[in-house]
PDB file of N, CA, C and O in Angstrom, chain B, residues numbered from 101:
ATOM      1  N   MET B 101      18.208  -9.976  23.883  1.00  0.00           N
ATOM      2  CA  MET B 101      16.847  -9.645  24.257  1.00  0.00           C
ATOM      3  C   MET B 101      16.263  -8.576  23.345  1.00  0.00           C
ATOM      4  O   MET B 101      15.082  -8.630  23.001  1.00  0.00           O
ATOM      5  N   SER B 102      17.069  -7.620  22.958  1.00  0.00           N
ATOM      6  CA  SER B 102      16.584  -6.549  22.096  1.00  0.00           C
ATOM      7  C   SER B 102      16.151  -7.080  20.738  1.00  0.00           C
ATOM      8  O   SER B 102      15.182  -6.591  20.157  1.00  0.00           O
ATOM      9  N   THR B 103      16.865  -8.079  20.230  1.00  0.00           N
ATOM     10  CA  THR B 103      16.518  -8.659  18.939  1.00  0.00           C
ATOM     11  C   THR B 103      15.185  -9.387  19.011  1.00  0.00           C
ATOM     12  O   THR B 103      14.409  -9.361  18.056  1.00  0.00           O
ATOM     13  N   ALA B 104      14.918 -10.030  20.125  1.00  0.00           N
ATOM     14  CA  ALA B 104      13.647 -10.747  20.287  1.00  0.00           C
ATOM     15  C   ALA B 104      12.478  -9.763  20.346  1.00  0.00           C
ATOM     16  O   ALA B 104      11.407 -10.037  19.804  1.00  0.00           O
ATOM     17  N   ILE B 105      12.680  -8.637  20.991  1.00  0.00           N
ATOM     18  CA  ILE B 105      11.612  -7.634  21.087  1.00  0.00           C
ATOM     19  C   ILE B 105      11.314  -7.047  19.709  1.00  0.00           C
ATOM     20  O   ILE B 105      10.153  -6.882  19.337  1.00  0.00           O
ATOM     21  N   VAL B 106      12.364  -6.735  18.957  1.00  0.00           N
ATOM     22  CA  VAL B 106      12.175  -6.183  17.623  1.00  0.00           C
ATOM     23  C   VAL B 106      11.519  -7.224  16.714  1.00  0.00           C
ATOM     24  O   VAL B 106      10.662  -6.879  15.901  1.00  0.00           O
ATOM     25  N   GLY B 107      11.908  -8.475  16.841  1.00  0.00           N
ATOM     26  CA  GLY B 107      11.303  -9.534  16.038  1.00  0.00           C
ATOM     27  C   GLY B 107       9.828  -9.710  16.336  1.00  0.00           C
ATOM     28  O   GLY B 107       9.018  -9.856  15.420  1.00  0.00           O
ATOM     29  N   ASN B 108       9.477  -9.696  17.608  1.00  0.00           N
ATOM     30  CA  ASN B 108       8.063  -9.822  17.980  1.00  0.00           C
ATOM     31  C   ASN B 108       7.253  -8.592  17.566  1.00  0.00           C
ATOM     32  O   ASN B 108       6.107  -8.717  17.136  1.00  0.00           O
ATOM     33  N   ALA B 109       7.843  -7.421  17.694  1.00  0.00           N
ATOM     34  CA  ALA B 109       7.140  -6.195  17.314  1.00  0.00           C
ATOM     35  C   ALA B 109       6.907  -6.151  15.801  1.00  0.00           C
ATOM     36  O   ALA B 109       5.833  -5.743  15.357  1.00  0.00           O
ATOM     37  N   THR B 110       7.885  -6.559  15.017  1.00  0.00           N
ATOM     38  CA  THR B 110       7.691  -6.561  13.573  1.00  0.00           C
ATOM     39  C   THR B 110       6.685  -7.623  13.150  1.00  0.00           C
ATOM     40  O   THR B 110       5.927  -7.411  12.204  1.00  0.00           O
ATOM     41  N   LEU B 111       6.667  -8.758  13.832  1.00  0.00           N
ATOM     42  CA  LEU B 111       5.675  -9.782  13.523  1.00  0.00           C
ATOM     43  C   LEU B 111       4.262  -9.290  13.830  1.00  0.00           C
ATOM     44  O   LEU B 111       3.346  -9.495  13.033  1.00  0.00           O
ATOM     45  N   PHE B 112       4.082  -8.639  14.983  1.00  0.00           N
ATOM     46  CA  PHE B 112       2.784  -8.082  15.342  1.00  0.00           C
ATOM     47  C   PHE B 112       2.353  -7.005  14.340  1.00  0.00           C
ATOM     48  O   PHE B 112       1.186  -6.947  13.952  1.00  0.00           O
ATOM     49  N   THR B 113       3.293  -6.159  13.925  1.00  0.00           N
ATOM     50  CA  THR B 113       2.992  -5.114  12.962  1.00  0.00           C
ATOM     51  C   THR B 113       2.608  -5.706  11.614  1.00  0.00           C
ATOM     52  O   THR B 113       1.701  -5.205  10.950  1.00  0.00           O
ATOM     53  N   PHE B 114       3.297  -6.774  11.208  1.00  0.00           N
ATOM     54  CA  PHE B 114       2.969  -7.425   9.943  1.00  0.00           C
ATOM     55  C   PHE B 114       1.565  -8.007   9.979  1.00  0.00           C
ATOM     56  O   PHE B 114       0.839  -7.922   8.988  1.00  0.00           O
ATOM     57  N   VAL B 115       1.168  -8.598  11.103  1.00  0.00           N
ATOM     58  CA  VAL B 115      -0.186  -9.149  11.236  1.00  0.00           C
ATOM     59  C   VAL B 115      -1.228  -8.031  11.177  1.00  0.00           C
ATOM     60  O   VAL B 115      -2.265  -8.181  10.532  1.00  0.00           O
ATOM     61  N   CYS B 116      -0.955  -6.922  11.843  1.00  0.00           N
ATOM     62  CA  CYS B 116      -1.889  -5.784  11.805  1.00  0.00           C
ATOM     63  C   CYS B 116      -2.016  -5.216  10.396  1.00  0.00           C
ATOM     64  O   CYS B 116      -3.115  -4.860   9.969  1.00  0.00           O
ATOM     65  N   LEU B 117      -0.898  -5.126   9.667  1.00  0.00           N
ATOM     66  CA  LEU B 117      -0.948  -4.625   8.299  1.00  0.00           C
ATOM     67  C   LEU B 117      -1.685  -5.594   7.377  1.00  0.00           C
ATOM     68  O   LEU B 117      -2.398  -5.165   6.470  1.00  0.00           O
ATOM     69  N   ALA B 118      -1.517  -6.889   7.600  1.00  0.00           N
ATOM     70  CA  ALA B 118      -2.248  -7.866   6.795  1.00  0.00           C
ATOM     71  C   ALA B 118      -3.749  -7.762   7.047  1.00  0.00           C
ATOM     72  O   ALA B 118      -4.544  -7.895   6.117  1.00  0.00           O
ATOM     73  N   LEU B 119      -4.133  -7.528   8.278  1.00  0.00           N
ATOM     74  CA  LEU B 119      -5.544  -7.333   8.598  1.00  0.00           C
ATOM     75  C   LEU B 119      -6.093  -6.062   7.938  1.00  0.00           C
ATOM     76  O   LEU B 119      -7.207  -6.058   7.415  1.00  0.00           O
ATOM     77  N   ALA B 120      -5.310  -4.998   7.969  1.00  0.00           N
ATOM     78  CA  ALA B 120      -5.729  -3.761   7.305  1.00  0.00           C
ATOM     79  C   ALA B 120      -5.824  -3.956   5.793  1.00  0.00           C
ATOM     80  O   ALA B 120      -6.711  -3.395   5.149  1.00  0.00           O
ATOM     81  N   MET B 121      -4.917  -4.746   5.228  1.00  0.00           N
ATOM     82  CA  MET B 121      -4.976  -5.043   3.797  1.00  0.00           C
ATOM     83  C   MET B 121      -6.233  -5.833   3.456  1.00  0.00           C
ATOM     84  O   MET B 121      -6.834  -5.615   2.404  1.00  0.00           O
ATOM     85  N   ALA B 122      -6.631  -6.736   4.323  1.00  0.00           N
ATOM     86  CA  ALA B 122      -7.861  -7.503   4.099  1.00  0.00           C
ATOM     87  C   ALA B 122      -9.081  -6.595   4.128  1.00  0.00           C
ATOM     88  O   ALA B 122      -9.974  -6.738   3.293  1.00  0.00           O
ATOM     89  N   PHE B 123      -9.132  -5.675   5.063  1.00  0.00           N
ATOM     90  CA  PHE B 123     -10.246  -4.726   5.125  1.00  0.00           C
ATOM     91  C   PHE B 123     -10.292  -3.838   3.881  1.00  0.00           C
ATOM     92  O   PHE B 123     -11.369  -3.568   3.349  1.00  0.00           O
ATOM     93  N   ALA B 124      -9.129  -3.389   3.420  1.00  0.00           N
ATOM     94  CA  ALA B 124      -9.088  -2.552   2.219  1.00  0.00           C
ATOM     95  C   ALA B 124      -9.503  -3.354   0.980  1.00  0.00           C
ATOM     96  O   ALA B 124     -10.129  -2.811   0.070  1.00  0.00           O
ATOM     97  N   THR B 125      -9.159  -4.629   0.948  1.00  0.00           N
ATOM     98  CA  THR B 125      -9.567  -5.473  -0.172  1.00  0.00           C
ATOM     99  C   THR B 125     -11.075  -5.644  -0.205  1.00  0.00           C
ATOM    100  O   THR B 125     -11.683  -5.641  -1.276  1.00  0.00           O
ATOM    101  N   VAL B 126     -11.679  -5.793   0.967  1.00  0.00           N
ATOM    102  CA  VAL B 126     -13.138  -5.887   1.032  1.00  0.00           C
ATOM    103  C   VAL B 126     -13.770  -4.597   0.547  1.00  0.00           C
ATOM    104  O   VAL B 126     -14.760  -4.635  -0.184  1.00  0.00           O
ATOM    105  N   ARG B 127     -13.223  -3.464   0.935  1.00  0.00           N
ATOM    106  CA  ARG B 127     -13.766  -2.176   0.479  1.00  0.00           C
ATOM    107  C   ARG B 127     -13.583  -2.013  -1.023  1.00  0.00           C
ATOM    108  O   ARG B 127     -14.441  -1.440  -1.695  1.00  0.00           O
ATOM    109  N   LEU B 128     -12.476  -2.512  -1.551  1.00  0.00           N
ATOM    110  CA  LEU B 128     -12.253  -2.438  -2.996  1.00  0.00           C
ATOM    111  C   LEU B 128     -13.256  -3.307  -3.745  1.00  0.00           C
ATOM    112  O   LEU B 128     -13.705  -2.940  -4.831  1.00  0.00           O
ATOM    113  N   ALA B 129     -13.604  -4.435  -3.184  1.00  0.00           N
ATOM    114  CA  ALA B 129     -14.510  -5.359  -3.865  1.00  0.00           C
ATOM    115  C   ALA B 129     -15.964  -4.901  -3.798  1.00  0.00           C
ATOM    116  O   ALA B 129     -16.686  -5.002  -4.790  1.00  0.00           O
ATOM    117  N   ILE B 130     -16.402  -4.398  -2.642  1.00  0.00           N
ATOM    118  CA  ILE B 130     -17.824  -4.078  -2.482  1.00  0.00           C
ATOM    119  C   ILE B 130     -18.072  -2.599  -2.239  1.00  0.00           C
ATOM    120  O   ILE B 130     -19.126  -2.215  -1.730  1.00  0.00           O
ATOM    121  N   GLY B 131     -17.104  -1.771  -2.602  1.00  0.00           N
ATOM    122  CA  GLY B 131     -17.290  -0.336  -2.396  1.00  0.00           C
ATOM    123  C   GLY B 131     -18.506   0.178  -3.135  1.00  0.00           C
ATOM    124  O   GLY B 131     -18.738  -0.214  -4.279  1.00  0.00           O
ATOM    125  N   PRO B 132     -19.295   1.050  -2.509  1.00  0.00           N
ATOM    126  CA  PRO B 132     -20.507   1.511  -3.178  1.00  0.00           C
ATOM    127  C   PRO B 132     -20.238   2.398  -4.388  1.00  0.00           C
ATOM    128  O   PRO B 132     -21.073   2.464  -5.290  1.00  0.00           O
ATOM    129  N   GLY B 133     -19.124   3.065  -4.431  1.00  0.00           N
ATOM    130  CA  GLY B 133     -18.856   3.962  -5.547  1.00  0.00           C
ATOM    131  C   GLY B 133     -17.412   3.877  -6.008  1.00  0.00           C
ATOM    132  O   GLY B 133     -16.583   3.206  -5.394  1.00  0.00           O
ATOM    133  N   ALA B 134     -17.131   4.570  -7.097  1.00  0.00           N
ATOM    134  CA  ALA B 134     -15.780   4.551  -7.653  1.00  0.00           C
ATOM    135  C   ALA B 134     -14.789   5.270  -6.739  1.00  0.00           C
ATOM    136  O   ALA B 134     -13.623   4.886  -6.658  1.00  0.00           O
ATOM    137  N   ARG B 135     -15.252   6.303  -6.059  1.00  0.00           N
ATOM    138  CA  ARG B 135     -14.348   7.030  -5.151  1.00  0.00           C
ATOM    139  C   ARG B 135     -13.903   6.150  -3.992  1.00  0.00           C
ATOM    140  O   ARG B 135     -12.751   6.222  -3.563  1.00  0.00           O
ATOM    141  N   ASP B 136     -14.806   5.322  -3.485  1.00  0.00           N
ATOM    142  CA  ASP B 136     -14.435   4.400  -2.415  1.00  0.00           C
ATOM    143  C   ASP B 136     -13.408   3.378  -2.893  1.00  0.00           C
ATOM    144  O   ASP B 136     -12.507   2.990  -2.150  1.00  0.00           O
ATOM    145  N   ARG B 137     -13.555   2.954  -4.132  1.00  0.00           N
ATOM    146  CA  ARG B 137     -12.597   1.993  -4.684  1.00  0.00           C
ATOM    147  C   ARG B 137     -11.222   2.630  -4.889  1.00  0.00           C
ATOM    148  O   ARG B 137     -10.201   1.978  -4.671  1.00  0.00           O
ATOM    149  N   VAL B 138     -11.190   3.886  -5.302  1.00  0.00           N
ATOM    150  CA  VAL B 138      -9.908   4.581  -5.467  1.00  0.00           C
ATOM    151  C   VAL B 138      -9.228   4.763  -4.109  1.00  0.00           C
ATOM    152  O   VAL B 138      -8.016   4.577  -3.993  1.00  0.00           O
ATOM    153  N   LEU B 139      -9.989   5.121  -3.099  1.00  0.00           N
ATOM    154  CA  LEU B 139      -9.414   5.252  -1.757  1.00  0.00           C
ATOM    155  C   LEU B 139      -8.919   3.914  -1.227  1.00  0.00           C
ATOM    156  O   LEU B 139      -7.890   3.858  -0.553  1.00  0.00           O
ATOM    157  N   ALA B 140      -9.639   2.839  -1.523  1.00  0.00           N
ATOM    158  CA  ALA B 140      -9.195   1.510  -1.107  1.00  0.00           C
ATOM    159  C   ALA B 140      -7.904   1.139  -1.830  1.00  0.00           C
ATOM    160  O   ALA B 140      -7.010   0.539  -1.233  1.00  0.00           O
ATOM    161  N   PHE B 141      -7.802   1.492  -3.108  1.00  0.00           N
ATOM    162  CA  PHE B 141      -6.572   1.243  -3.862  1.00  0.00           C
ATOM    163  C   PHE B 141      -5.405   2.016  -3.259  1.00  0.00           C
ATOM    164  O   PHE B 141      -4.313   1.467  -3.108  1.00  0.00           O
ATOM    165  N   ASP B 142      -5.619   3.280  -2.912  1.00  0.00           N
ATOM    166  CA  ASP B 142      -4.568   4.076  -2.272  1.00  0.00           C
ATOM    167  C   ASP B 142      -4.138   3.447  -0.954  1.00  0.00           C
ATOM    168  O   ASP B 142      -2.946   3.346  -0.663  1.00  0.00           O
ATOM    169  N   THR B 143      -5.103   3.030  -0.172  1.00  0.00           N
ATOM    170  CA  THR B 143      -4.794   2.404   1.106  1.00  0.00           C
ATOM    171  C   THR B 143      -4.005   1.121   0.913  1.00  0.00           C
ATOM    172  O   THR B 143      -3.073   0.842   1.667  1.00  0.00           O
ATOM    173  N   MET B 144      -4.372   0.339  -0.094  1.00  0.00           N
ATOM    174  CA  MET B 144      -3.688  -0.924  -0.329  1.00  0.00           C
ATOM    175  C   MET B 144      -2.239  -0.718  -0.763  1.00  0.00           C
ATOM    176  O   MET B 144      -1.356  -1.452  -0.320  1.00  0.00           O
ATOM    177  N   TYR B 145      -1.980   0.265  -1.619  1.00  0.00           N
ATOM    178  CA  TYR B 145      -0.585   0.428  -2.018  1.00  0.00           C
ATOM    179  C   TYR B 145       0.252   1.034  -0.888  1.00  0.00           C
ATOM    180  O   TYR B 145       1.442   0.737  -0.785  1.00  0.00           O
ATOM    181  N   ILE B 146      -0.331   1.857  -0.057  1.00  0.00           N
ATOM    182  CA  ILE B 146       0.420   2.386   1.088  1.00  0.00           C
ATOM    183  C   ILE B 146       0.732   1.272   2.079  1.00  0.00           C
ATOM    184  O   ILE B 146       1.838   1.212   2.617  1.00  0.00           O
ATOM    185  N   ILE B 147      -0.235   0.390   2.326  1.00  0.00           N
ATOM    186  CA  ILE B 147       0.011  -0.741   3.211  1.00  0.00           C
ATOM    187  C   ILE B 147       1.056  -1.665   2.608  1.00  0.00           C
ATOM    188  O   ILE B 147       1.899  -2.202   3.326  1.00  0.00           O
ATOM    189  N   GLY B 148       1.008  -1.856   1.288  1.00  0.00           N
ATOM    190  CA  GLY B 148       2.019  -2.681   0.625  1.00  0.00           C
ATOM    191  C   GLY B 148       3.416  -2.107   0.781  1.00  0.00           C
ATOM    192  O   GLY B 148       4.372  -2.846   1.018  1.00  0.00           O
ATOM    193  N   VAL B 149       3.538  -0.799   0.649  1.00  0.00           N
ATOM    194  CA  VAL B 149       4.839  -0.154   0.846  1.00  0.00           C
ATOM    195  C   VAL B 149       5.311  -0.350   2.281  1.00  0.00           C
ATOM    196  O   VAL B 149       6.489  -0.620   2.519  1.00  0.00           O
ATOM    197  N   MET B 150       4.399  -0.216   3.230  1.00  0.00           N
ATOM    198  CA  MET B 150       4.785  -0.416   4.632  1.00  0.00           C
ATOM    199  C   MET B 150       5.211  -1.859   4.895  1.00  0.00           C
ATOM    200  O   MET B 150       6.129  -2.101   5.679  1.00  0.00           O
ATOM    201  N   MET B 151       4.549  -2.818   4.244  1.00  0.00           N
ATOM    202  CA  MET B 151       4.942  -4.224   4.417  1.00  0.00           C
ATOM    203  C   MET B 151       6.337  -4.484   3.843  1.00  0.00           C
ATOM    204  O   MET B 151       7.128  -5.219   4.435  1.00  0.00           O
ATOM    205  N   VAL B 152       6.632  -3.885   2.703  1.00  0.00           N
ATOM    206  CA  VAL B 152       7.962  -4.056   2.122  1.00  0.00           C
ATOM    207  C   VAL B 152       9.021  -3.420   3.023  1.00  0.00           C
ATOM    208  O   VAL B 152      10.097  -3.987   3.208  1.00  0.00           O
ATOM    209  N   LEU B 153       8.724  -2.259   3.579  1.00  0.00           N
ATOM    210  CA  LEU B 153       9.676  -1.623   4.506  1.00  0.00           C
ATOM    211  C   LEU B 153       9.842  -2.446   5.776  1.00  0.00           C
ATOM    212  O   LEU B 153      10.930  -2.485   6.351  1.00  0.00           O
ATOM    213  N   LEU B 154       8.797  -3.090   6.208  1.00  0.00           N
ATOM    214  CA  LEU B 154       8.887  -3.958   7.379  1.00  0.00           C
ATOM    215  C   LEU B 154       9.760  -5.181   7.078  1.00  0.00           C
ATOM    216  O   LEU B 154      10.534  -5.622   7.927  1.00  0.00           O
ATOM    217  N   MET B 155       9.630  -5.719   5.873  1.00  0.00           N
ATOM    218  CA  MET B 155      10.503  -6.829   5.481  1.00  0.00           C
ATOM    219  C   MET B 155      11.961  -6.381   5.404  1.00  0.00           C
ATOM    220  O   MET B 155      12.867  -7.150   5.726  1.00  0.00           O
ATOM    221  N   ALA B 156      12.187  -5.136   4.978  1.00  0.00           N
ATOM    222  CA  ALA B 156      13.552  -4.600   4.956  1.00  0.00           C
ATOM    223  C   ALA B 156      14.111  -4.494   6.363  1.00  0.00           C
ATOM    224  O   ALA B 156      15.292  -4.759   6.589  1.00  0.00           O
ATOM    225  N   LEU B 157      13.276  -4.111   7.299  1.00  0.00           N
ATOM    226  CA  LEU B 157      13.706  -4.009   8.690  1.00  0.00           C
ATOM    227  C   LEU B 157      14.049  -5.372   9.256  1.00  0.00           C
ATOM    228  O   LEU B 157      15.031  -5.519   9.984  1.00  0.00           O
ATOM    229  N   ARG B 158      13.240  -6.373   8.925  1.00  0.00           N
ATOM    230  CA  ARG B 158      13.484  -7.727   9.446  1.00  0.00           C
ATOM    231  C   ARG B 158      14.702  -8.380   8.814  1.00  0.00           C
ATOM    232  O   ARG B 158      15.466  -9.058   9.502  1.00  0.00           O
ATOM    233  N   SER B 159      14.897  -8.184   7.506  1.00  0.00           N
ATOM    234  CA  SER B 159      15.995  -8.873   6.834  1.00  0.00           C
ATOM    235  C   SER B 159      17.325  -8.129   6.944  1.00  0.00           C
ATOM    236  O   SER B 159      18.388  -8.749   6.921  1.00  0.00           O
ATOM    237  N   GLY B 160      17.271  -6.835   7.061  1.00  0.00           N
ATOM    238  CA  GLY B 160      18.503  -6.062   7.190  1.00  0.00           C
ATOM    239  C   GLY B 160      19.170  -5.733   5.869  1.00  0.00           C
ATOM    240  O   GLY B 160      20.308  -5.266   5.866  1.00  0.00           O
ATOM    241  N   THR B 161      18.501  -5.959   4.746  1.00  0.00           N
ATOM    242  CA  THR B 161      19.078  -5.615   3.447  1.00  0.00           C
ATOM    243  C   THR B 161      18.458  -4.324   2.935  1.00  0.00           C
ATOM    244  O   THR B 161      17.340  -3.961   3.301  1.00  0.00           O
ATOM    245  N   SER B 162      19.204  -3.643   2.085  1.00  0.00           N
ATOM    246  CA  SER B 162      18.730  -2.354   1.596  1.00  0.00           C
ATOM    247  C   SER B 162      18.017  -2.449   0.251  1.00  0.00           C
ATOM    248  O   SER B 162      17.554  -1.433  -0.266  1.00  0.00           O
ATOM    249  N   VAL B 163      17.919  -3.637  -0.323  1.00  0.00           N
ATOM    250  CA  VAL B 163      17.256  -3.796  -1.622  1.00  0.00           C
ATOM    251  C   VAL B 163      15.772  -3.473  -1.503  1.00  0.00           C
ATOM    252  O   VAL B 163      15.179  -2.919  -2.428  1.00  0.00           O
ATOM    253  N   TYR B 164      15.182  -3.813  -0.386  1.00  0.00           N
ATOM    254  CA  TYR B 164      13.755  -3.589  -0.195  1.00  0.00           C
ATOM    255  C   TYR B 164      13.384  -2.102  -0.204  1.00  0.00           C
ATOM    256  O   TYR B 164      12.261  -1.744  -0.557  1.00  0.00           O
ATOM    257  N   PHE B 165      14.316  -1.249   0.179  1.00  0.00           N
ATOM    258  CA  PHE B 165      14.025   0.187   0.184  1.00  0.00           C
ATOM    259  C   PHE B 165      13.830   0.721  -1.235  1.00  0.00           C
ATOM    260  O   PHE B 165      12.976   1.576  -1.470  1.00  0.00           O
ATOM    261  N   ASP B 166      14.622   0.214  -2.175  1.00  0.00           N
ATOM    262  CA  ASP B 166      14.433   0.609  -3.573  1.00  0.00           C
ATOM    263  C   ASP B 166      13.092   0.113  -4.106  1.00  0.00           C
ATOM    264  O   ASP B 166      12.409   0.825  -4.842  1.00  0.00           O
ATOM    265  N   VAL B 167      12.723  -1.097  -3.735  1.00  0.00           N
ATOM    266  CA  VAL B 167      11.444  -1.652  -4.160  1.00  0.00           C
ATOM    267  C   VAL B 167      10.293  -0.829  -3.583  1.00  0.00           C
ATOM    268  O   VAL B 167       9.322  -0.544  -4.284  1.00  0.00           O
ATOM    269  N   ALA B 168      10.396  -0.449  -2.318  1.00  0.00           N
ATOM    270  CA  ALA B 168       9.354   0.364  -1.686  1.00  0.00           C
ATOM    271  C   ALA B 168       9.238   1.733  -2.347  1.00  0.00           C
ATOM    272  O   ALA B 168       8.135   2.259  -2.493  1.00  0.00           O
ATOM    273  N   LEU B 169      10.357   2.309  -2.744  1.00  0.00           N
ATOM    274  CA  LEU B 169      10.334   3.594  -3.432  1.00  0.00           C
ATOM    275  C   LEU B 169       9.632   3.482  -4.784  1.00  0.00           C
ATOM    276  O   LEU B 169       8.836   4.349  -5.144  1.00  0.00           O
ATOM    277  N   LEU B 170       9.922   2.424  -5.530  1.00  0.00           N
ATOM    278  CA  LEU B 170       9.255   2.221  -6.818  1.00  0.00           C
ATOM    279  C   LEU B 170       7.766   1.944  -6.640  1.00  0.00           C
ATOM    280  O   LEU B 170       6.946   2.436  -7.415  1.00  0.00           O
ATOM    281  N   MET B 171       7.417   1.165  -5.630  1.00  0.00           N
ATOM    282  CA  MET B 171       5.995   0.906  -5.364  1.00  0.00           C
ATOM    283  C   MET B 171       5.256   2.195  -5.046  1.00  0.00           C
ATOM    284  O   MET B 171       4.149   2.414  -5.537  1.00  0.00           O
ATOM    285  N   ALA B 172       5.855   3.042  -4.234  1.00  0.00           N
ATOM    286  CA  ALA B 172       5.216   4.307  -3.875  1.00  0.00           C
ATOM    287  C   ALA B 172       5.068   5.209  -5.102  1.00  0.00           C
ATOM    288  O   ALA B 172       4.048   5.880  -5.264  1.00  0.00           O
ATOM    289  N   LEU B 173       6.079   5.224  -5.958  1.00  0.00           N
ATOM    290  CA  LEU B 173       6.016   6.049  -7.164  1.00  0.00           C
ATOM    291  C   LEU B 173       4.917   5.571  -8.102  1.00  0.00           C
ATOM    292  O   LEU B 173       4.111   6.374  -8.571  1.00  0.00           O
ATOM    293  N   PHE B 174       4.877   4.273  -8.380  1.00  0.00           N
ATOM    294  CA  PHE B 174       3.852   3.740  -9.282  1.00  0.00           C
ATOM    295  C   PHE B 174       2.458   3.838  -8.676  1.00  0.00           C
ATOM    296  O   PHE B 174       1.488   4.063  -9.399  1.00  0.00           O
ATOM    297  N   GLY B 175       2.343   3.674  -7.372  1.00  0.00           N
ATOM    298  CA  GLY B 175       1.044   3.823  -6.726  1.00  0.00           C
ATOM    299  C   GLY B 175       0.530   5.241  -6.809  1.00  0.00           C
ATOM    300  O   GLY B 175      -0.662   5.457  -7.027  1.00  0.00           O
ATOM    301  N   PHE B 176       1.415   6.214  -6.639  1.00  0.00           N
ATOM    302  CA  PHE B 176       1.006   7.614  -6.746  1.00  0.00           C
ATOM    303  C   PHE B 176       0.562   7.954  -8.161  1.00  0.00           C
ATOM    304  O   PHE B 176      -0.453   8.623  -8.357  1.00  0.00           O
ATOM    305  N   VAL B 177       1.321   7.496  -9.136  1.00  0.00           N
ATOM    306  CA  VAL B 177       0.957   7.767 -10.530  1.00  0.00           C
ATOM    307  C   VAL B 177      -0.369   7.087 -10.871  1.00  0.00           C
ATOM    308  O   VAL B 177      -1.209   7.672 -11.556  1.00  0.00           O
ATOM    309  N   GLY B 178      -0.558   5.864 -10.399  1.00  0.00           N
ATOM    310  CA  GLY B 178      -1.801   5.150 -10.665  1.00  0.00           C
ATOM    311  C   GLY B 178      -3.006   5.806 -10.026  1.00  0.00           C
ATOM    312  O   GLY B 178      -4.058   5.925 -10.654  1.00  0.00           O
ATOM    313  N   SER B 179      -2.863   6.229  -8.789  1.00  0.00           N
ATOM    314  CA  SER B 179      -3.997   6.879  -8.125  1.00  0.00           C
ATOM    315  C   SER B 179      -4.279   8.253  -8.719  1.00  0.00           C
ATOM    316  O   SER B 179      -5.434   8.678  -8.760  1.00  0.00           O
ATOM    317  N   SER B 180      -3.244   8.958  -9.181  1.00  0.00           N
ATOM    318  CA  SER B 180      -3.464  10.241  -9.851  1.00  0.00           C
ATOM    319  C   SER B 180      -4.198  10.044 -11.168  1.00  0.00           C
ATOM    320  O   SER B 180      -5.088  10.825 -11.506  1.00  0.00           O
ATOM    321  N   ALA B 181      -3.833   9.011 -11.910  1.00  0.00           N
ATOM    322  CA  ALA B 181      -4.513   8.732 -13.176  1.00  0.00           C
ATOM    323  C   ALA B 181      -5.965   8.339 -12.940  1.00  0.00           C
ATOM    324  O   ALA B 181      -6.852   8.761 -13.682  1.00  0.00           O
ATOM    325  N   LEU B 182      -6.212   7.536 -11.911  1.00  0.00           N
ATOM    326  CA  LEU B 182      -7.594   7.160 -11.599  1.00  0.00           C
ATOM    327  C   LEU B 182      -8.428   8.365 -11.173  1.00  0.00           C
ATOM    328  O   LEU B 182      -9.588   8.490 -11.565  1.00  0.00           O
ATOM    329  N   ALA B 183      -7.844   9.243 -10.380  1.00  0.00           N
ATOM    330  CA  ALA B 183      -8.574  10.435  -9.953  1.00  0.00           C
ATOM    331  C   ALA B 183      -8.875  11.350 -11.134  1.00  0.00           C
ATOM    332  O   ALA B 183      -9.967  11.911 -11.226  1.00  0.00           O
ATOM    333  N   LYS B 184      -7.919  11.498 -12.028  1.00  0.00           N
ATOM    334  CA  LYS B 184      -8.157  12.326 -13.211  1.00  0.00           C
ATOM    335  C   LYS B 184      -9.224  11.708 -14.106  1.00  0.00           C
ATOM    336  O   LYS B 184     -10.047  12.421 -14.680  1.00  0.00           O
ATOM    337  N   PHE B 185      -9.210  10.391 -14.225  1.00  0.00           N
ATOM    338  CA  PHE B 185     -10.221   9.718 -15.024  1.00  0.00           C
ATOM    339  C   PHE B 185     -11.606   9.901 -14.423  1.00  0.00           C
ATOM    340  O   PHE B 185     -12.579  10.090 -15.152  1.00  0.00           O
ATOM    341  N   LEU B 186     -11.702   9.845 -13.098  1.00  0.00           N
ATOM    342  CA  LEU B 186     -13.003  10.035 -12.457  1.00  0.00           C
ATOM    343  C   LEU B 186     -13.507  11.460 -12.598  1.00  0.00           C
ATOM    344  O   LEU B 186     -14.712  11.682 -12.710  1.00  0.00           O
ATOM    345  N   LEU B 187     -12.601  12.427 -12.595  1.00  0.00           N
ATOM    346  CA  LEU B 187     -13.017  13.825 -12.712  1.00  0.00           C
ATOM    347  C   LEU B 187     -13.384  14.212 -14.142  1.00  0.00           C
ATOM    348  O   LEU B 187     -14.396  14.879 -14.359  1.00  0.00           O
ATOM    349  N   ARG B 188     -12.575  13.804 -15.120  1.00  0.00           N
ATOM    350  CA  ARG B 188     -12.749  14.293 -16.478  1.00  0.00           C
ATOM    351  C   ARG B 188     -13.225  13.249 -17.476  1.00  0.00           C
ATOM    352  O   ARG B 188     -13.687  13.596 -18.563  1.00  0.00           O
ATOM    353  N   GLY B 189     -13.119  11.987 -17.122  1.00  0.00           N
ATOM    354  CA  GLY B 189     -13.562  10.932 -18.031  1.00  0.00           C
ATOM    355  C   GLY B 189     -12.499  10.455 -18.997  1.00  0.00           C
ATOM    356  O   GLY B 189     -12.744   9.531 -19.773  1.00  0.00           O
ATOM    357  N   GLU B 190     -11.317  11.067 -18.969  1.00  0.00           N
ATOM    358  CA  GLU B 190     -10.211  10.615 -19.806  1.00  0.00           C
ATOM    359  C   GLU B 190      -8.904  10.946 -19.106  1.00  0.00           C
ATOM    360  O   GLU B 190      -8.810  11.920 -18.359  1.00  0.00           O
ATOM    361  N   VAL B 191      -7.899  10.121 -19.358  1.00  0.00           N
ATOM    362  CA  VAL B 191      -6.609  10.301 -18.695  1.00  0.00           C
ATOM    363  C   VAL B 191      -5.717  11.236 -19.493  1.00  0.00           C
ATOM    364  O   VAL B 191      -5.087  12.130 -18.928  1.00  0.00           O
ATOM    365  N   ILE B 192      -5.661  11.034 -20.799  1.00  0.00           N
ATOM    366  CA  ILE B 192      -4.809  11.852 -21.667  1.00  0.00           C
ATOM    367  C   ILE B 192      -5.698  12.861 -22.389  1.00  0.00           C
ATOM    368  O   ILE B 192      -6.660  12.492 -23.062  1.00  0.00           O
ATOM    369  N   GLU B 193      -5.363  14.123 -22.238  1.00  0.00           N
ATOM    370  CA  GLU B 193      -6.138  15.166 -22.885  1.00  0.00           C
ATOM    371  C   GLU B 193      -5.713  15.324 -24.343  1.00  0.00           C
ATOM    372  O   GLU B 193      -4.525  15.229 -24.652  1.00  0.00           O
ATOM    373  N   PRO B 194      -6.661  15.562 -25.233  1.00  0.00           N
ATOM    374  CA  PRO B 194      -6.303  15.736 -26.652  1.00  0.00           C
ATOM    375  C   PRO B 194      -5.647  17.068 -26.911  1.00  0.00           C
ATOM    376  O   PRO B 194      -5.287  17.368 -28.049  1.00  0.00           O
TER     377      PRO B 194
END
């Protein structure tokens, strides 16, 4: 019985995360400004990391945790570069 509850809870959580990803995609596509698009990008990579961790919970393998760690690292670096570009107009300073 416990396995069925966890399976249903993870399925419900996956559906909720997919819905949140759809909303963030809409904001990324029609965001009024660049800051809204950067926030939508941040939201999308965080939701993606949560989806990968949810798949790790469902499958029971530890490979997904390494993938989630790399996704979080690259997402942070990407959002930092985008924020710096929006503030200064260039990513690499001369």
